[in-house]
N, C-alpha and C positions, 0 to 999 in steps of 0.2 A: 504493499500501500504507500505509495508516496507522497512523501506533503504537496500540497496542494493539489491533491484528487479535487473535480469536481462531479459533481452530477446536476441534470435535470433535476432530481424531487429526493429528499434523503426521505425518510419515512424513518422517525424514531418510536420502536414498538413494533410486536407483531402479534397484537389484539385486533380485537374483533373492529375495532374501525383501521387500525392500520394496515390489514391484510387486505381488505376490500382498496383503500385507497394504493396498496402497492400492485393488485390485479390492474384494476381499472388505469391506472396510467401506464401499467408495463406496458397495456395492451394496444394506446395507445402508441406505443410505438416511442415512452420517451424512457430514455436510461433513470432506473429507479434503484437507488440504494437502500435494503432495511436493517437498519440498527436495532439489532435486541443482544437484550443482556444474557438474557440467560441463555442455555443447554441444546439442542434436539432432542428427541426424544421420542427415536423410534417404537414401533409397538414391540415390546417383549422388555423391555429399559426403566420402566418405570417401579421404583424402588417397590416393596415386598417384605421382604423380613427384617425384623426390628433396627439389623447393624446398616443398614439401607438407610431401614424410615431414621436413623439418626444423623444422616445426610442428607437430607431431603428437604434443608431447611436451607433459605435465602439468605448470608451472610456472609459475603468477602473477608472483612475484615479477620471473620475466623475461619478463614479458607472452606465455607459453606460456600454453592453453589450449587445448591439444589431450588427444588419445584416452588415450594412454599415458600413469601414471604412476608409473614407476622405482624403485625404491627400492634404498638400496644399503643394508647391515649389515652388520658386521664378519664371521658368519658364512657368508651367504648374502646371494643377493640374489634378487630378487621382480616384476614386470611385474605391475599390475593397470591397470583401466582408471577413464574420468573420462568422462559424457556420459549422454545419456537410454535409459537400458538397463541401466547399469551394466558387468558384467562380458559379459553377454551378449553384447557388442557382438564384443569382442572372444575370445571361448572357442570351442572347435570344436564346439557341439554335440553335448555327448557326452551323454547322460540315463540315467547305470547306476544301480539302485536300490545302496544298503549291504547287503553280504552281514549274509544274518539272524544268520550266528554273527560276523562283530565285531563286534555290536549287546557291548563286552564288558561284563562287570561285575568289579568289583574287580582287575582286572589290576595287580600291582604295578607300579611303573617302578624303574630305574634308579636314580637318585638319591633314592627316597622316594616317599611318597603311591602313589596308586593312580589308575589310570583307567579309566572307570564310565560307563555309556548309563546315562540313566535312562528311557529310551525305548529301546520291542521293536522289531523291522521289523513284527507286528501293529497295532504302536499307528502308525504310516504306510501301510501299505500303500494304506488306503482312499484316502491323502493324493497317495502315490504317482499313485495314478490318475488324477486330479483332472488333476496337475500334467501327465502325459503328456498326456492329449488336451486339453489349453488348450494346450500349445507344442508338438503336432500331430509326435509321435515317432515316429520310424518307420525299419526299419532300411536301411541303403543296399541298394538293390534290384539286388542285383550280377545274380539271374539273368534282368535285361532284359538284352534284346542292344546302346544304349548305351551298356549302364556293365560288362558281361561283359569288358571291356579292360582293365579299373583291374589294373594288375599289381602295384599293393603290395598291393592286397590279397589275392588268390592269392598273392603270395609269403608274406605271413604266415599262413595257414591251413595252404602248405606242412610251415610251419616248425614251426610250430606242432602238425601230424603226425607228422613228425619224432619230436618230443623227447617225446609225447606228452601235451601241454597242451591245453587246457581253449582253444577258439579258436571266436568269436563275430563277428558282425555286429553291431557296437552301434546300439541308438538313436538314432538323430540329431533333431531339430530344426530342420530341414529340407523343404521344400519343393520335393520329387522334379515330384511331380505339379501340375496346375492346379487343383486341387479335390479333396477328399477324397474317395476309389472312383476317382481317374481312374489314366488310364494313365499315367504316370510318363514325361517330354520333359524334351528340354536345351532349355531358354531360351527356354519357352512362358508365354503370360502368365497372371500367377496373379490366378484370382477372386476378387475383392472379398468378404472374408469376414465374419464374424455381427455387426461394428463399424466403424464410420468411420475410417480413415484416421489416426496423427497426423500424414502426411506429405500430399500434394500431390503425389506422384507413383508411377509402377506399378511393380509387382514381376512379376517373370522365376522362373522353376525354378530350378535349379540349372546353371551351366554346366561344373561340374567345373573350375573354375581354380586351385583353394587356396589362394582370399583368405579366408578364413575367420577371421583369424585378423587383420585390419589391415583387418577393416569390408566386410560384404557389398554390393558396389556397385549389385547386383542384386535385391533386396529376398528373396533366395529362403531367407536365414538367417530364422526363426523367430523371430526377438527379441524381447524384451519391449515394446519400441515399438509391433511391431505383433501383441501379444497382449494382457497383463495390461494395458500400461497402456492404449492402446488403450479397453478395456474399461472398468479405473477413469476416464478421461476418460468415454466413452461416459454412464456415470454419475451425471458430477457432481464425480471429481475435480482440485483445481487441483493438475494440474500445471506447476510453476517451473523452469525450468533457469538454468546458473548464478547458481545463489542457493545460498551455501559457507556453510553452519551452523558459529559457532566458539563455542558455548558454551550449556550447558545446564544449569535447575536447576531444586530443585521452585520452586511456586508458594506464595506464601501463601495460605491459602483451599483449598487444592487442585489436583490438576494439575500444568500443569508449563508455563517457559516457557523461549524458543529464539533465541539470538544467534542471527541471520546478515548478510552483505552479498551487496553482490551487484556482478557484475565485469561487469565494459564492454568485451571487446575490442575495439572502436571506437574506443573512445575515442581521441580524438588524443593525440601522443606528447609534448607537455608537459606535457599537462593530468594526466597518469598520475599516481596514487596507492598505494600499496604498505597492502600489507592493512592495518596498523594505523591506516593515515590515511583509509582508506575508513569509510563512516556505516557501524554501526551498528542495525540494526531486530531489533525485540522481538517475537516473537510468544506469543500464551500455545492451552495446550489444554487437554480434559481426560487426554485419551491418547496416549502419545509413546511413537511404535516407533523406537527403531533400530537402521538399517539402510546403513551407512556403509561397509561395507566392515570384515573384520576390524581394518585400521590405523586406520582412521578414526572405527567404535566408538570403540575400545581408548582412541583418542588423546582423545576427547570424556569419555569417561568418568573417564581417572586425571587430566585436566585440571579437573574439575567434582567431583573428589573431596571437598576443603570440604563444595562445595554439598550432596552425600549425605553425611548421617554416619552412619555403622555400615553404608556401602559394601561387602561381601565383602572379606575377604581374599581373595582369590581371585584379584581385578582383575587382569591381566595373567597369568595358568598356566596351562598346556597348551596354548602358543600350540608349533605343526607346521606343515611344510609340505606337510603329507599326503604325502610322502614323494617328491619329483617329484624324479625325472632325467632328464635329454637327452640323449640321445646320437645316434653316428652310425653308419650304416654306410656303407661308399664302395664304390664299381669292384663291384658284385657281379659274379661272373663263373658258368655253366652252361655243364660240360666245353667250357673253355677259353672258350668267346661270350661275349662280353659281356652279361647278365641284365639286361633293363629293367626299374625296377621302378615309375620315373615318379612322383617324388612329387609332381608338381606335379598330376599325376592326379587332379581329385574334389573334396570337400572334406577338409580337413585328416587329418579322422583318416574311418578308417569302419568296423577291427576291434580284435576285443581278445586280447587271448593275458592266460589268468589263471592266476597264481601262487598255489596252495592253501594254507593257512594252518594250524599247530598246531590251532586253533579250529574247521578243519573235521574233526576226527579224522583227520589226517595228521600223525601224530609227525614230528618233525625235520624241518621245514617249514620252522620261522622261523615271520617277519614276512609276509604273505599281498599280492601285487602284483597289481597291473594293466604290462602294457607294451600299448602303442598305436601302430599306423604314424601318422607323421606327412606334416608338406606343407608347401610354399611356395608363397608365389605362382607362375603360371609368366611373370611378367614376370620373374622372380627371372633365369632364364634368358637371355634376351634382354640383359638388365643387366652380368650378368653376361662374356655372350662376347662384348659389343660394347666393353667396358670396356678399349680399349686403352692409351689415352692418358691419360700421366702425371700430367698435370692432375687425369683425373676421377679412379684412381684415388689421389691425393694428398686429392681432397675428399674422397675416402671414409672415408680412413683416420683425418683430420681432424676427420670429422660422430661416428665411431662411436668418436674418445675422447672429445669430449667430453660423448657421451652416458650412456659406458659405464665413464668414468674412476674410479667409482669400486670398481668391478668388482675393478682389476686395484693398489688400495692398501695395501700392503703385501707388496707379490709379488716373490718375486728374480730378482736378476739373470737372467732369461728372453727370449729372443726371445719373447714373442706374436707379435709382428708377423706374423712366418714361421709361425707355427704357425696365425694364425687367414686365412693365404695361404692354404695347403693346402686347411685347410677351404674357404673360400669361395670360392677362385677357381682354375685349371688342369685345374677338369672332376668339383670336390669332388662339390660340386651337382648333376650333371650324370644322366642317366636310369639312371644306375646306381649310383647313390644312394637310401637314403632316412633321414628321420630318425630314430628310435626314442625313444617318452614313455614313462616309468616314473611309477609313480605305487601308493599304496601305505598297509602298517599303518607309519609313520616310530616315532616314541615322541614321544610329547607334553610333553616336559620345560623346553619352552623358557618365556621370562618375557617381556613385554612390559613396559616401564618408561622415564618422562620423564625426559628429559636437559637441563633450563632447557624448552624449549618445542621442542624433539627430543624424537623415538618411537625407543628404545633398543632392543636383544634383547637376549637373554643365550641364545643357541642355538646349537650345531653338531650339523655330524653324528656327531659322536662314539661317542654312546649309541644309535644307529640306524645303528653300524659291519658289523653284520652284516646288515643289512634292505640296505642300500644294497650290500653285496658281494655281493649276492643275488642283483641284483636286475640289478647288471653284467655278472655272471658268464652269466644267463639269456640279456642282447642279444648277448654273447659267443661263443654258443653259438647264438643266433639266426643273426648272420653266417657261420660256420660252415656252418650249411646251406645257407646262401645264395650261398658263396663271393665274403663279400664283405669285406673288411677293416673291422675294428668302432676305433673311433676318440670316446675319451673328449672329453665340452666340453671347451676350451680352460680353464675357471674348478676344473676338479678337480681338478691338480696340486696344491693348496692343499684336497681336499677341500670346494669350497662346490658351491650348490647353486645354481639359479637357480628360484623356483619362480612359478607362476601361480594358485597355491591357498593362499594361509596362511589356516590356519582356528587358531582360541582364541582366547585371552584374555582372555573373558568369559565362559567356560565356564558350561554348565548342571550342576548339578546336585541331590543330595537336601534340600541343606539348605542354610545361609548361608557353611555352616561348608568348605560342598565345592566350590558352585558359586557362580556371580552372580544366577544364572535361575536360577526353576523350571525340569522338562522341558519347558515349554509359552513361554519365551520371558520371562516376568515376573520382575521382577527386585526379589531380596529383598529388605523389609523399603519395599518405594517403588510399593504400588498405581499399577497402568494407566502402569509406565514398562514396556517390551517391548524385546528383542532381537532383532531375526530379521535375522542375519547370519550368514557364516563364521567369526564370532567366537563366538558361540555350542556349539559344540562344543567337545564334551570332550576332545576326540582325534583322530585320522585316520579320514576318513570311508572311506577306501581306491581305491576307485574316481571319475569327477570329478564335486566336494561340492555341483554348482549344483542338481542335483534334490533330494539332500535335506536344501538348503537350505529351495527352493522347500516343500517337503512339512510340514517343520516347519515353516514361517510357515503355511499353508495350516492344520496342526490349530491351530498357537496364537490362530490367527482364529476358530477354531469354539467351542472356550471362552472366546474375550473373549464372543463373541454371541450364547453359551448363559448366560455366567456374568453378562451386562447390564453395568450399574456398580458391582455386587457390590464395596465393598473401597475404590471411589474416594470422594474424601471429597465430603460435598455442598457447597454455596454455588454452585456453578463457574454455576446459571443453563441449566445442558446439558438437553437431553433424556437419558435413560438407551437404552444400546444397546439393538437390540431383533434377536430372530435374524432375520438375512438370509438370502440364499445358504448351504446347507448346504454347500458344498465342490462344487460342478456343475460340468462343465466346461462348456464351450459359454458360453449366458447368462447361467448361472446362475442361471437363474429355477428357484423352485420348488415347490411344489405348485399348480393353479390348481385353487382352486373353485368357479370358474365354469362350466367347459366349455368355457371358449371360448379356450382356448390362453394367453391371453396370460400375463404374469408379476405373482405377488402378493409380490417379493418385497419393496417397501416397505410397509408394513408402515400409518400413519398419510398417508391423502391428503383434499383435498377435508372437509375439518372431523370426517371420521371420527374416533372412540376404537379404539384398538386395547389389546388384551391377552396376554396368556406368561407362562407359568408352564416349572419344567420340572420333569419328575419322570421318578426312573428306579428301576427293578424288577433285581429278581435273582430266578433259579432253574433250574429247570431242563429241561434236553427228551431227548423219548427219540425217536430217527432211526427209522423202521418201524412206528410206530403212530398209531393215528387218532385215540384221545383221552387228554386228559390227565389227568397224577397220578400217568402211570407215573414212576418216580424216575432219572433218566437223567445226561447229561453239564450244566455250568456252561452256562447262560446269560444272559445281563444285558440292558438296552439304557437308554439315557439319550435324552432327548425333551423338546425346545422345542414345547409347545400354543402358538400363536399362532392368535388367534382377530379376522383385519382388523377387524369392524366390531362393534358389541359389541350395536349394538342390533337390526342385523342377525340376528348372534348368539341372542339370548336370543328374536326374535320367531320362529327358524326353527324346526317343530317336531323334526329331528332334529341342531340346535345343532351342526353342522357345522365343526372346526376344520382348521386343516393343522398336521401333526406331521414336524418335521426333526431328527435327530440321528443316531445310529448303533446297532448289534444287532452285539453281542462272544460271539461262543460259536462252539469251538473247533472244532466238527461243520460249519458255516461258514464257517468261513476265518480267525478272528479278527476282528478288528475292521473293520462295513462297513459305509461311508454307508449312511442310507434316500437314497433316490430322488426317492420321491415319499411320501406319505403324509397321510393324514385322520386324525380321532379326534371324536368321536361323546359329550358327554355329556349324560346322559339320556335316550337315546332315546328313542318307545317302544317294550315290551318283550313288550305282545302280550297283556298284563293294565293294569288300572287301576292294582293294587297290585306294578308289577315296569319296572323298568329297566334298559335297559344304556347300560356305558361300554365302546363301541369303535374299535377301532384296526385301521386298515388300513397297511402300511407296505411297499412296495415295496423289492425291493434287488435285488444280484447275487451268489453269495458267493464261495469264495475259488476256483471252480474256473468262473469265470464260470457261472455259472446264475443265469436268472431266477425271484427267489424273494420271496415275499409272507406275510407274516405276518400272521396275521386272528386277531384277540384281543379277548374278550370280559370283564367283571366283572357279575357277577349283581347286582343291588341287588332283592332281593323280600323281603316282608313276613314281617317274624318280630320279635325282639325286641328293644330298642334296642343289645344288646352284641353284634347280627352286624352293626352298620354296622361296624366298624372290617376284621373278614376280609372283609365285600361288597365294600368301597370300594379296599379294596388289596392285593386278589389276582386276577390275572388268569388266566384257561386261555387258551392258542392254539393255533393249527396251522399250521405252515409248510407253503404249496401250491407245487406247481410249476409256474413261469412266473411271471408279472406277470396277474393274473387281478382282470380288473375285480368291484363290486357285483354280487351276483347273482347270481354265475357259481361258488361258490364245493361246491355240494354236485355240480359234474359234475370238477372239475378234483382232481389227482391230489392226496394229503396223502403228504406227506415226512416226518410226523412231528411228533411236539404236545409241550405240556410247560405249564406253570406259573409264574407269576413273582410274586413277593411285596415289598411294599417297606416296608423296613428300617424303624424307628424314627425312625436319624438320620437317614435319605434323606428321610421325610417332613418333617421341621422343616426341613431346607432344603429341602424343595419349597414350602412356606408362606412362605418368605425370600424367594421368587427371583420371584414375581407382579411382574409391570412393566405402565406403561399407559402409552401416546403419545399426544397429542392434545388435546384440548379435555375438560374437565370428570373429566380418570383420577380425580383420588378418585371421583366418582360414578359410575362403571362399573365398579370394582371396588364399591362396596357393592350396585349391583345386581346382582355376579355372585354375590356370595355369598349376596346374600339369596335369590338362584333356585337356587342349588346347597344353602341350610337348606332353602328350600320342598319341593323334589323329595326330599330325603333326610323333610321332615315328612310331608309327602304317604305316604311307603311304609310308613314304621316309628310314623305318631304313629296314636293310638288311634282305634278307625271299625271 
């Protein structure tokens, strides 16, 4: 790694936000470097034995380079991950969307200020779709014989029915079947996916062993190293493990610089150096994506505050634990008999119970929450039952004390050892017991700040007391229904919680007075600096945050690719970003203009020069009519038009380009991504003085119905005053299905409408033109002459 190394994009961290960004930007042809502080974990390498588990924690100062990073703060404790794939290595696979009504607007906080989400569910739904496809979201197959005996799932369903609460099987990023559409089966070889694996190790379908949270040695979890990061590497991203970022700053002339050090876990003991002594390497980039996790990103920005003058005062604010609460149901019975719950059978989480919120229109409910069945590895039963020797027990107690000693700082004089012994020994974690996991809308009024080189928090459960009491009471009612004893987590005696979902600290907002970054993750006042992890959340997500973090990152990348290098200072010597894959799942390939089925994801290849521009149009649409012009509901689209080869485009009489972006209409379910799109500029119109600008967009509406937008602008002979309305007015029909060109007359029509380019959007369109490849200025000049020449042919005298 040479000093002065430069990349188009540096991504710090490889969790849900960072991995999505790495894939999207690498697939668009950018040079992407991912800096991940932790190791790579192929299937079969996760710790299982006591000696391995003792080394499975992250603390480089103690020569520990493991996966679990345990933080102890004054009001709570937290566990996050370190490794290639970030939190996906230890999360419980749940992919739930944030509830539509929970995207709050100006909700007052107890200590003053407001919680405000500057995005909506409609904004995120197309990106939720993309991420779910990529991660293989599927509900637990409880209806199949091999899985029907999962007792904890049936118990949660029974309790929800008894209490009148909503229950569902959670969408899980787990491979239960060897291939999409195949029959689920336990321990079957998983067929290779669309990208070469990052690991030279086979994968097997879920064995129902309950080991999700300590790393899946079977590779059944569709973790980010098997999905997004594999795709990113396939498209050329450089994934560097054991590279820990220590500092960031703006770069003179534009872009950013990143200081990092490289860890060497195999360094001989006598040669080990502290982090302060290790050499630091500097890289530069045009765009910097911070995705180091809530604590990591907040820490980097707080340390770098002097290097970023004008950084929002909101830095550190809106922190919370996403309402996380862990409790236990012990010794469940049914009519006097032991009720088997088998928490160690299945993935860690299989189903969820939803508690309604005042925002749902259920007055008096309070702040909403989810309660999910928990689990633990099957081998824990054996460990507990076999731990008869006093030496083994003593070692376990010493280990727990060393790893979690911060949990009990300032604790009252009470016999915690007895409480822990009762909880994890003598059958507490047995066939009749079950952990319960709560999460939801606690109050985001915490602050993250620096004390020297240490990250500190000011957050307690006090302002969220009503929320936590509601969740605890509901869990107690579940225990009653199942004939079980209810037990709080031992740390609850001091109203402490353990969170695995920390969010906030660098929240998004409408302006710099409200947030650190905008709704697309770009930091106010610092073009090209983005935040793509849980720290950008302006409040609790409610359900498990992973899917929302990934969807926001996908949305961020779509905007970044649409806007190209707008706002990034010139002089870096880098080529501008061009619009690549528009968030598609699978290969992310965009429209193939050759008809060969290949990908056109990279704009400039083999010496060709590409050109792109962005067009935004707004108007109205009426369902059930065939002819445009009838007033109706609001309709809009934003498209990036890309010409992959300018010379070929000009020579082709149809002048065909590809169109990527989104349409936005309530009648279609809100904002929907264009799955495949075509654009013809000045195609023959059947007469010498007539040209057509034609649009054909394939998308799927909010009811999963395929739709085709077929639109046209009529450019025909008339006075010069007709140039503006002719080139800025589009008429369109929506056809049912994905209709190929030439079949419009026989396709059912869903509705029709008219769109216009507003003056402000037209001015932005003029500034959006980008070229990539040799002779870009000459290519842009040839395109402009072609455009003007066609207008002269139509409107000129003669």
